[in-house]
PDB file of N, CA, C and O in Angstrom:
ATOM      1  N   MET A   1      43.688  49.423  24.302  1.00  0.00           N
ATOM      2  CA  MET A   1      44.736  48.698  24.777  1.00  0.00           C
ATOM      3  C   MET A   1      45.419  49.297  26.211  1.00  0.00           C
ATOM      4  O   MET A   1      45.670  50.497  26.318  1.00  0.00           O
ATOM      5  N   ILE A   2      45.646  48.483  27.126  1.00  0.00           N
ATOM      6  CA  ILE A   2      45.636  48.697  28.423  1.00  0.00           C
ATOM      7  C   ILE A   2      47.502  48.754  28.836  1.00  0.00           C
ATOM      8  O   ILE A   2      48.189  47.764  28.584  1.00  0.00           O
ATOM      9  N   VAL A   3      48.068  49.893  29.410  1.00  0.00           N
ATOM     10  CA  VAL A   3      49.298  49.972  29.724  1.00  0.00           C
ATOM     11  C   VAL A   3      49.353  49.923  31.474  1.00  0.00           C
ATOM     12  O   VAL A   3      48.745  50.863  31.987  1.00  0.00           O
ATOM     13  N   VAL A   4      49.954  49.020  32.376  1.00  0.00           N
ATOM     14  CA  VAL A   4      49.965  48.751  33.803  1.00  0.00           C
ATOM     15  C   VAL A   4      51.886  49.585  34.454  1.00  0.00           C
ATOM     16  O   VAL A   4      53.101  49.417  34.568  1.00  0.00           O
ATOM     17  N   ARG A   5      50.796  50.410  34.642  1.00  0.00           N
ATOM     18  CA  ARG A   5      52.550  51.263  35.050  1.00  0.00           C
ATOM     19  C   ARG A   5      53.053  50.119  36.764  1.00  0.00           C
ATOM     20  O   ARG A   5      52.211  50.433  37.605  1.00  0.00           O
ATOM     21  N   HIS A   6      53.679  49.444  37.158  1.00  0.00           N
ATOM     22  CA  HIS A   6      54.257  48.543  38.226  1.00  0.00           C
ATOM     23  C   HIS A   6      55.503  49.098  38.750  1.00  0.00           C
ATOM     24  O   HIS A   6      56.638  48.932  38.302  1.00  0.00           O
ATOM     25  N   ARG A   7      55.024  49.973  40.048  1.00  0.00           N
ATOM     26  CA  ARG A   7      56.047  50.520  40.947  1.00  0.00           C
ATOM     27  C   ARG A   7      56.950  50.958  39.975  1.00  0.00           C
ATOM     28  O   ARG A   7      58.114  50.559  39.958  1.00  0.00           O
ATOM     29  N   THR A   8      56.492  51.756  39.159  1.00  0.00           N
ATOM     30  CA  THR A   8      56.783  53.432  38.800  1.00  0.00           C
ATOM     31  C   THR A   8      57.308  54.205  39.696  1.00  0.00           C
ATOM     32  O   THR A   8      56.832  54.036  40.819  1.00  0.00           O
ATOM     33  N   SER A   9      58.449  55.316  39.572  1.00  0.00           N
ATOM     34  CA  SER A   9      58.715  56.827  40.288  1.00  0.00           C
ATOM     35  C   SER A   9      57.962  57.579  39.173  1.00  0.00           C
ATOM     36  O   SER A   9      57.249  57.257  38.222  1.00  0.00           O
ATOM     37  N   ALA A  10      58.464  58.800  39.745  1.00  0.00           N
ATOM     38  CA  ALA A  10      57.001  59.548  38.956  1.00  0.00           C
ATOM     39  C   ALA A  10      57.876  60.270  38.362  1.00  0.00           C
ATOM     40  O   ALA A  10      57.505  61.416  38.110  1.00  0.00           O
ATOM     41  N   THR A  11      59.587  59.797  37.854  1.00  0.00           N
ATOM     42  CA  THR A  11      59.980  60.576  36.728  1.00  0.00           C
ATOM     43  C   THR A  11      59.322  59.468  35.134  1.00  0.00           C
ATOM     44  O   THR A  11      58.957  59.936  34.055  1.00  0.00           O
ATOM     45  N   ALA A  12      59.369  58.004  35.520  1.00  0.00           N
ATOM     46  CA  ALA A  12      59.196  57.462  35.332  1.00  0.00           C
ATOM     47  C   ALA A  12      57.581  57.279  34.847  1.00  0.00           C
ATOM     48  O   ALA A  12      57.142  56.832  33.788  1.00  0.00           O
ATOM     49  N   ALA A  13      57.069  57.654  35.706  1.00  0.00           N
ATOM     50  CA  ALA A  13      55.382  57.675  35.114  1.00  0.00           C
ATOM     51  C   ALA A  13      54.704  59.165  34.334  1.00  0.00           C
ATOM     52  O   ALA A  13      53.526  59.244  33.984  1.00  0.00           O
ATOM     53  N   THR A  14      55.664  60.211  34.176  1.00  0.00           N
ATOM     54  CA  THR A  14      55.906  61.267  33.456  1.00  0.00           C
ATOM     55  C   THR A  14      56.015  61.225  32.013  1.00  0.00           C
ATOM     56  O   THR A  14      55.385  61.822  31.139  1.00  0.00           O
ATOM     57  N   ALA A  15      57.304  60.074  31.944  1.00  0.00           N
ATOM     58  CA  ALA A  15      57.813  59.705  31.219  1.00  0.00           C
ATOM     59  C   ALA A  15      56.499  59.586  30.240  1.00  0.00           C
ATOM     60  O   ALA A  15      55.885  60.446  29.609  1.00  0.00           O
ATOM     61  N   VAL A  16      56.343  58.342  30.356  1.00  0.00           N
ATOM     62  CA  VAL A  16      54.882  57.116  30.155  1.00  0.00           C
ATOM     63  C   VAL A  16      53.439  58.260  29.597  1.00  0.00           C
ATOM     64  O   VAL A  16      52.722  57.981  28.636  1.00  0.00           O
ATOM     65  N   ASP A  17      53.365  58.853  29.998  1.00  0.00           N
ATOM     66  CA  ASP A  17      52.297  59.517  29.849  1.00  0.00           C
ATOM     67  C   ASP A  17      52.623  60.664  29.195  1.00  0.00           C
ATOM     68  O   ASP A  17      51.778  61.519  28.933  1.00  0.00           O
ATOM     69  N   HIS A  18      54.242  60.797  28.790  1.00  0.00           N
ATOM     70  CA  HIS A  18      54.150  61.863  27.440  1.00  0.00           C
ATOM     71  C   HIS A  18      53.527  60.885  26.451  1.00  0.00           C
ATOM     72  O   HIS A  18      52.637  61.389  25.766  1.00  0.00           O
ATOM     73  N   VAL A  19      53.804  59.548  26.211  1.00  0.00           N
ATOM     74  CA  VAL A  19      54.592  59.263  25.112  1.00  0.00           C
ATOM     75  C   VAL A  19      53.512  58.809  24.305  1.00  0.00           C
ATOM     76  O   VAL A  19      53.425  58.664  23.086  1.00  0.00           O
ATOM     77  N   ILE A  20      52.374  58.532  25.614  1.00  0.00           N
ATOM     78  CA  ILE A  20      50.606  58.128  25.467  1.00  0.00           C
ATOM     79  C   ILE A  20      49.902  59.427  24.956  1.00  0.00           C
ATOM     80  O   ILE A  20      48.970  59.388  24.153  1.00  0.00           O
ATOM     81  N   ALA A  21      50.470  60.705  25.536  1.00  0.00           N
ATOM     82  CA  ALA A  21      50.120  61.628  24.926  1.00  0.00           C
ATOM     83  C   ALA A  21      50.640  62.295  23.415  1.00  0.00           C
ATOM     84  O   ALA A  21      50.493  63.335  22.773  1.00  0.00           O
ATOM     85  N   SER A  22      51.279  61.097  23.311  1.00  0.00           N
ATOM     86  CA  SER A  22      51.619  61.988  21.631  1.00  0.00           C
ATOM     87  C   SER A  22      51.442  60.651  21.129  1.00  0.00           C
ATOM     88  O   SER A  22      52.136  60.631  20.113  1.00  0.00           O
ATOM     89  N   ALA A  23      50.873  59.460  21.276  1.00  0.00           N
ATOM     90  CA  ALA A  23      49.742  58.723  20.735  1.00  0.00           C
ATOM     91  C   ALA A  23      48.358  58.985  20.029  1.00  0.00           C
ATOM     92  O   ALA A  23      47.380  59.560  20.508  1.00  0.00           O
ATOM     93  N   SER A  24      48.535  58.314  18.522  1.00  0.00           N
ATOM     94  CA  SER A  24      47.121  58.784  17.854  1.00  0.00           C
ATOM     95  C   SER A  24      45.791  58.436  18.621  1.00  0.00           C
ATOM     96  O   SER A  24      45.584  57.325  19.108  1.00  0.00           O
ATOM     97  N   PRO A  25      44.883  59.524  18.684  1.00  0.00           N
ATOM     98  CA  PRO A  25      43.769  59.916  19.003  1.00  0.00           C
ATOM     99  C   PRO A  25      43.168  58.566  19.288  1.00  0.00           C
ATOM    100  O   PRO A  25      42.956  57.993  20.356  1.00  0.00           O
ATOM    101  N   GLU A  26      42.888  58.114  17.674  1.00  0.00           N
ATOM    102  CA  GLU A  26      42.439  56.476  17.230  1.00  0.00           C
ATOM    103  C   GLU A  26      42.663  55.766  18.441  1.00  0.00           C
ATOM    104  O   GLU A  26      41.713  55.040  18.734  1.00  0.00           O
ATOM    105  N   LEU A  27      43.760  55.742  19.359  1.00  0.00           N
ATOM    106  CA  LEU A  27      44.141  54.581  19.917  1.00  0.00           C
ATOM    107  C   LEU A  27      43.394  55.630  21.251  1.00  0.00           C
ATOM    108  O   LEU A  27      43.399  56.820  21.565  1.00  0.00           O
ATOM    109  N   ARG A  28      42.713  54.172  21.813  1.00  0.00           N
ATOM    110  CA  ARG A  28      41.759  53.816  23.249  1.00  0.00           C
ATOM    111  C   ARG A  28      42.940  53.311  24.391  1.00  0.00           C
ATOM    112  O   ARG A  28      43.138  52.244  24.972  1.00  0.00           O
ATOM    113  N   ILE A  29      43.447  54.315  24.397  1.00  0.00           N
ATOM    114  CA  ILE A  29      44.307  53.506  25.787  1.00  0.00           C
ATOM    115  C   ILE A  29      43.690  53.876  27.750  1.00  0.00           C
ATOM    116  O   ILE A  29      42.832  54.621  28.223  1.00  0.00           O
ATOM    117  N   THR A  30      44.469  53.108  28.224  1.00  0.00           N
ATOM    118  CA  THR A  30      43.410  52.819  29.488  1.00  0.00           C
ATOM    119  C   THR A  30      45.367  52.506  29.971  1.00  0.00           C
ATOM    120  O   THR A  30      46.188  51.697  29.542  1.00  0.00           O
ATOM    121  N   VAL A  31      45.470  53.913  31.323  1.00  0.00           N
ATOM    122  CA  VAL A  31      46.585  53.527  31.473  1.00  0.00           C
ATOM    123  C   VAL A  31      46.214  53.208  32.998  1.00  0.00           C
ATOM    124  O   VAL A  31      45.214  53.626  33.583  1.00  0.00           O
ATOM    125  N   LEU A  32      47.186  52.410  33.511  1.00  0.00           N
ATOM    126  CA  LEU A  32      46.680  51.397  35.421  1.00  0.00           C
ATOM    127  C   LEU A  32      48.267  51.197  36.479  1.00  0.00           C
ATOM    128  O   LEU A  32      49.352  50.617  36.447  1.00  0.00           O
ATOM    129  N   ASP A  33      47.601  51.963  37.195  1.00  0.00           N
ATOM    130  CA  ASP A  33      49.055  52.489  38.315  1.00  0.00           C
ATOM    131  C   ASP A  33      48.807  50.994  39.204  1.00  0.00           C
ATOM    132  O   ASP A  33      47.867  50.672  39.931  1.00  0.00           O
ATOM    133  N   LEU A  34      49.724  50.443  38.923  1.00  0.00           N
ATOM    134  CA  LEU A  34      50.286  49.286  40.230  1.00  0.00           C
ATOM    135  C   LEU A  34      50.910  49.580  40.852  1.00  0.00           C
ATOM    136  O   LEU A  34      51.848  50.255  40.429  1.00  0.00           O
ATOM    137  N   ASP A  35      50.823  49.290  42.221  1.00  0.00           N
ATOM    138  CA  ASP A  35      52.431  49.488  43.437  1.00  0.00           C
ATOM    139  C   ASP A  35      52.705  48.174  43.583  1.00  0.00           C
ATOM    140  O   ASP A  35      53.845  47.765  43.363  1.00  0.00           O
ATOM    141  N   THR A  36      51.762  47.387  43.948  1.00  0.00           N
ATOM    142  CA  THR A  36      51.714  45.818  44.421  1.00  0.00           C
ATOM    143  C   THR A  36      52.231  44.589  43.590  1.00  0.00           C
ATOM    144  O   THR A  36      52.452  44.528  42.381  1.00  0.00           O
ATOM    145  N   GLY A  37      52.368  43.607  44.579  1.00  0.00           N
ATOM    146  CA  GLY A  37      52.501  42.351  43.538  1.00  0.00           C
ATOM    147  C   GLY A  37      53.302  42.332  43.258  1.00  0.00           C
ATOM    148  O   GLY A  37      53.953  43.377  43.273  1.00  0.00           O
ATOM    149  N   GLY A  38      53.936  40.986  42.731  1.00  0.00           N
ATOM    150  CA  GLY A  38      55.241  40.295  42.018  1.00  0.00           C
ATOM    151  C   GLY A  38      55.126  41.014  40.687  1.00  0.00           C
ATOM    152  O   GLY A  38      54.572  42.068  40.374  1.00  0.00           O
ATOM    153  N   ARG A  39      56.103  39.758  39.725  1.00  0.00           N
ATOM    154  CA  ARG A  39      55.886  40.172  38.464  1.00  0.00           C
ATOM    155  C   ARG A  39      54.914  39.564  37.708  1.00  0.00           C
ATOM    156  O   ARG A  39      55.146  39.693  36.505  1.00  0.00           O
ATOM    157  N   GLY A  40      54.289  39.179  37.863  1.00  0.00           N
ATOM    158  CA  GLY A  40      53.109  38.656  37.523  1.00  0.00           C
ATOM    159  C   GLY A  40      51.816  39.593  37.564  1.00  0.00           C
ATOM    160  O   GLY A  40      51.233  39.854  36.512  1.00  0.00           O
ATOM    161  N   ALA A  41      51.392  40.077  38.737  1.00  0.00           N
ATOM    162  CA  ALA A  41      50.465  41.202  38.724  1.00  0.00           C
ATOM    163  C   ALA A  41      50.325  42.038  38.226  1.00  0.00           C
ATOM    164  O   ALA A  41      49.329  42.708  38.503  1.00  0.00           O
ATOM    165  N   PRO A  42      51.464  42.593  36.948  1.00  0.00           N
ATOM    166  CA  PRO A  42      50.669  44.084  36.125  1.00  0.00           C
ATOM    167  C   PRO A  42      50.078  42.669  34.950  1.00  0.00           C
ATOM    168  O   PRO A  42      48.897  42.782  35.278  1.00  0.00           O
ATOM    169  N   LEU A  43      50.062  41.944  34.294  1.00  0.00           N
ATOM    170  CA  LEU A  43      49.568  41.119  33.570  1.00  0.00           C
ATOM    171  C   LEU A  43      47.881  39.985  34.192  1.00  0.00           C
ATOM    172  O   LEU A  43      47.078  39.138  33.799  1.00  0.00           O
ATOM    173  N   ASN A  44      48.053  40.368  34.730  1.00  0.00           N
ATOM    174  CA  ASN A  44      46.866  39.880  35.863  1.00  0.00           C
ATOM    175  C   ASN A  44      45.822  41.137  36.106  1.00  0.00           C
ATOM    176  O   ASN A  44      44.601  40.989  36.066  1.00  0.00           O
ATOM    177  N   VAL A  45      46.197  41.856  36.253  1.00  0.00           N
ATOM    178  CA  VAL A  45      45.635  43.451  36.466  1.00  0.00           C
ATOM    179  C   VAL A  45      45.027  44.277  34.601  1.00  0.00           C
ATOM    180  O   VAL A  45      44.044  44.889  34.183  1.00  0.00           O
ATOM    181  N   GLY A  46      46.261  43.802  34.080  1.00  0.00           N
ATOM    182  CA  GLY A  46      45.575  43.761  32.916  1.00  0.00           C
ATOM    183  C   GLY A  46      44.571  43.203  32.818  1.00  0.00           C
ATOM    184  O   GLY A  46      43.533  43.706  33.248  1.00  0.00           O
ATOM    185  N   PHE A  47      44.613  41.643  32.041  1.00  0.00           N
ATOM    186  CA  PHE A  47      43.664  41.324  31.924  1.00  0.00           C
ATOM    187  C   PHE A  47      42.561  40.932  32.642  1.00  0.00           C
ATOM    188  O   PHE A  47      41.845  40.009  32.255  1.00  0.00           O
ATOM    189  N   GLU A  48      42.363  41.529  33.621  1.00  0.00           N
ATOM    190  CA  GLU A  48      41.366  41.515  34.426  1.00  0.00           C
ATOM    191  C   GLU A  48      40.538  43.027  34.407  1.00  0.00           C
ATOM    192  O   GLU A  48      39.774  43.777  35.015  1.00  0.00           O
ATOM    193  N   ARG A  49      40.991  42.908  33.733  1.00  0.00           N
ATOM    194  CA  ARG A  49      40.363  45.373  32.860  1.00  0.00           C
ATOM    195  C   ARG A  49      39.843  45.102  32.023  1.00  0.00           C
ATOM    196  O   ARG A  49      38.765  45.664  31.833  1.00  0.00           O
ATOM    197  N   ALA A  50      40.479  43.743  30.725  1.00  0.00           N
ATOM    198  CA  ALA A  50      40.417  43.994  29.955  1.00  0.00           C
ATOM    199  C   ALA A  50      39.414  42.547  29.500  1.00  0.00           C
ATOM    200  O   ALA A  50      39.495  41.892  28.460  1.00  0.00           O
ATOM    201  N   ALA A  51      38.364  42.320  30.819  1.00  0.00           N
ATOM    202  CA  ALA A  51      37.867  41.549  31.045  1.00  0.00           C
ATOM    203  C   ALA A  51      36.631  41.865  31.443  1.00  0.00           C
ATOM    204  O   ALA A  51      35.655  41.180  31.136  1.00  0.00           O
ATOM    205  N   GLY A  52      36.550  43.207  32.345  1.00  0.00           N
ATOM    206  CA  GLY A  52      36.167  44.501  32.348  1.00  0.00           C
ATOM    207  C   GLY A  52      35.377  43.574  34.160  1.00  0.00           C
ATOM    208  O   GLY A  52      34.349  43.830  34.786  1.00  0.00           O
ATOM    209  N   ARG A  53      36.418  42.587  34.391  1.00  0.00           N
ATOM    210  CA  ARG A  53      36.377  42.152  36.262  1.00  0.00           C
ATOM    211  C   ARG A  53      36.173  42.964  36.934  1.00  0.00           C
ATOM    212  O   ARG A  53      35.239  42.907  37.734  1.00  0.00           O
ATOM    213  N   LEU A  54      37.478  44.641  36.773  1.00  0.00           N
ATOM    214  CA  LEU A  54      38.344  44.957  37.163  1.00  0.00           C
ATOM    215  C   LEU A  54      37.607  46.660  37.481  1.00  0.00           C
ATOM    216  O   LEU A  54      36.994  46.720  36.415  1.00  0.00           O
ATOM    217  N   ARG A  55      37.364  47.631  37.987  1.00  0.00           N
ATOM    218  CA  ARG A  55      36.808  48.638  38.166  1.00  0.00           C
ATOM    219  C   ARG A  55      38.336  49.735  38.803  1.00  0.00           C
ATOM    220  O   ARG A  55      38.545  50.824  38.267  1.00  0.00           O
ATOM    221  N   ARG A  56      38.769  49.489  39.353  1.00  0.00           N
ATOM    222  CA  ARG A  56      39.564  50.226  39.846  1.00  0.00           C
ATOM    223  C   ARG A  56      41.030  49.170  40.234  1.00  0.00           C
ATOM    224  O   ARG A  56      41.150  47.958  40.411  1.00  0.00           O
ATOM    225  N   CYS A  57      42.088  50.432  40.254  1.00  0.00           N
ATOM    226  CA  CYS A  57      43.457  49.785  40.654  1.00  0.00           C
ATOM    227  C   CYS A  57      44.103  50.915  41.519  1.00  0.00           C
ATOM    228  O   CYS A  57      44.316  52.101  41.266  1.00  0.00           O
ATOM    229  N   ALA A  58      44.327  50.196  42.558  1.00  0.00           N
ATOM    230  CA  ALA A  58      45.075  50.945  43.276  1.00  0.00           C
ATOM    231  C   ALA A  58      46.468  51.951  43.328  1.00  0.00           C
ATOM    232  O   ALA A  58      47.596  51.473  43.448  1.00  0.00           O
ATOM    233  N   ARG A  59      46.301  52.866  43.258  1.00  0.00           N
ATOM    234  CA  ARG A  59      47.541  53.727  43.170  1.00  0.00           C
ATOM    235  C   ARG A  59      48.063  54.198  43.976  1.00  0.00           C
ATOM    236  O   ARG A  59      49.067  54.875  43.750  1.00  0.00           O
TER     237      ARG A  59
END
């Protein structure tokens, strides 16, 4: 599973981290932070990562 946090405040990022930490260990969850781009940017980044074309995401 890939979760892309787009333009997220520190408080919201912490909340997401708590949810991810409480998830089942069998789930392989990747969390990416994205501070640029428009509404479609998180989808594009997520698809690129899933396809193996994205190595890093700017924080």
